N, C-alpha and C positions, 0 to 999 in steps of 0.2 A: 677614830675621828678626833681631830684636834679641837681645842676650845674655841678657836676662831672660825670654825666651819659650821655651816648651816645644814641641818638635816632636812632633806626634801624628799617626799615620797614620790613614787612613779605616778600615783593618782593625781597628786598636786601638779606635777609637771604636765601631765596630759590635759588637765583642766586649764592650766595657764596657756598652753599652746593652742587650745581651741578658742579661748576667749580673748587672748592678747591682741590679735590683729584688729578686731573691731574696736576694742577699747583703745588701742593705740591710735587708730584712725580718728576716733572721737576726740581724744586728747590733743592730737596734732591739728585737728580741724582741716584735714586735707581732702581734696576731692579725688575722684576716680583717676584722673590723669596723673596727679601727683603720686598716688599710691602705686600705679603701674610703673611710673618712672623709678620709684624706689625699688620695686621688684627687679627692674632691669639693672639698676645699679648694683644691687646685692648679687644678682646672677653674674654680672661681669666680674665683680671682685672675687667671687667664689671660684669661677672658672680659672682665674689667674692663680689663685692659691693652689688649686689642684695640680696644674701642670708645672708651675714654676718651682714649687717646693717638693715635688715628687721624690727626688733623690736627696736633696740637701736638708730637708726638714719634714720628715714624714708626718709628724703631728700636725703641722700647719696644713699640709695637704689633706689630711683627714678632716680638719676643720672645714676646709672648702667643700669636701664631699658632703659632710653633714649639713652644711648650709644649703647646698643644692637640693638635698633631700627635703629640707624644711620648706624651701621655696616651692617645690613641686606640690607639697601637701597644703600649702597656704592658699586660702581663697583669694581670688583677685577681686 
């Protein structure tokens, strides 16, 4: 690990992923419609990453797949 990297445990990541959506909604003061629209936008962007970069940039394509997985697990 480099000096400028942050060490984050899997437990911390799991806690953040479970609490972040509601905390983010509270911080942004968005209603249900805005939250659903954000989910749709993230979904659309991730789908584009998956197919567009499948051959030319596999890492970016994987980012799209991970985003889709997170969207599926995220509460609406």
